C-alpha positions in Angstrom: 10.5 -11.3 -9.7 9.2 -7.8 -9.9 7.0 -8.4 -6.9 10.1 -9.5 -4.9 12.1 -6.5 -6.0 9.3 -4.1 -5.0 9.2 -5.7 -1.5 13.0 -5.5 -1.2 13.0 -1.8 -2.2 10.2 -1.2 0.3 12.0 -3.0 3.1 15.3 -1.3 2.2 13.7 2.1 2.3 12.1 1.5 5.7 15.3 0.2 7.3 18.0 2.4 5.8 16.3 5.7 5.2 15.0 6.3 8.7 16.7 9.8 9.0 15.4 11.0 5.6 11.7 10.8 5.9 10.8 12.4 2.5 13.0 9.9 0.6 11.5 7.0 2.6 8.0 8.2 1.8 8.8 8.8 -1.9 10.5 5.4 -2.3 7.6 3.6 -0.7 4.9 5.3 -2.7 6.7 5.3 -6.0 7.5 1.5 -5.7 3.8 0.8 -5.1 2.8 3.1 -8.0 5.3 1.4 -10.3 4.0 -2.1 -9.4 0.4 -0.9 -9.7 1.1 0.5 -13.2 2.8 -2.8 -14.2 -0.2 -4.8 -12.9 -2.7 -2.6 -14.7 -0.8 -2.5 -18.0 0.3 -6.1 -18.3 -2.2 -8.2 -16.2 0.4 -10.8 -15.5 -1.8 -13.4 -13.7 -3.5 -16.3 -15.4 -7.1 -15.3 -14.9 -8.9 -12.0 -14.5 -10.1 -12.6 -10.9 -6.5 -13.0 -9.7 -5.5 -9.8 -11.6 -8.3 -7.9 -9.9 -7.3 -9.2 -6.5 -3.7 -8.2 -7.1 -4.7 -4.7 -8.2 -7.1 -4.2 -5.3 -4.4 -5.3 -2.9 -1.8 -3.0 -4.4 -4.2 0.0 -4.2 -5.0 -0.9 -0.6 -1.2 -1.0 0.2 -0.7 2.3 -1.5 -3.5 4.0 0.5 -2.3 2.4 3.7 1.2 3.7 3.2 -0.1 7.2 2.5 -2.3 7.2 5.6 0.5 5.7 7.7 2.7 8.7 6.8 -0.1 11.0 7.8 0.3 9.8 11.4 3.6 11.6 11.7 4.3 15.2 12.7 3.3 16.4 9.2 -0.3 16.4 10.3 -0.3 18.5 13.4 -4.0 18.3 14.3 -4.5 15.3 16.7 -8.3 15.1 16.0 -7.6 14.7 12.2 -5.0 12.0 12.9 -7.7 10.3 15.1 -10.2 10.4 12.3 -7.5 9.1 9.9 -6.8 6.2 12.3 -10.5 5.1 12.1 -10.4 5.4 8.3 -7.3 3.3 8.4 -9.0 0.6 10.5 -12.0 0.6 8.3 -9.9 0.4 5.1 -7.9 -2.5 6.4 -11.1 -4.2 7.4 -12.6 -3.8 4.0 -9.4 -5.1 2.4 -9.4 -8.2 4.7 -13.1 -8.8 4.0 -12.5 -8.6 0.2 -9.6 -11.0 0.4 -11.6 -13.5 2.5 -14.5 -13.2 0.1 -12.1 -13.9 -2.8 -10.8 -17.0 -0.9 -14.3 -18.3 -0.4 -15.1 -18.2 -4.1 
């Protein structure tokens, strides 16, 4: 149920805190950090491989959410945002490749 609650908090923050960007950013990152802490501390899945996949996916989501917030006006240099965009594309590609590799095993 904790996974569902985190996703509900994430969706609620995106929808209802559109005017308060800092609160939306804090809610998104702290909910990901809370779930990552829970996953690392408790290892709730049945086997170790599934725990590793869940932890890697949560770290990927946390990094993606931080990079997504860097595409706003907080980063004023468009060249830096362009480089962040390529980093974001590579990071998502690596995460997809990792998950496909885990599905194949």
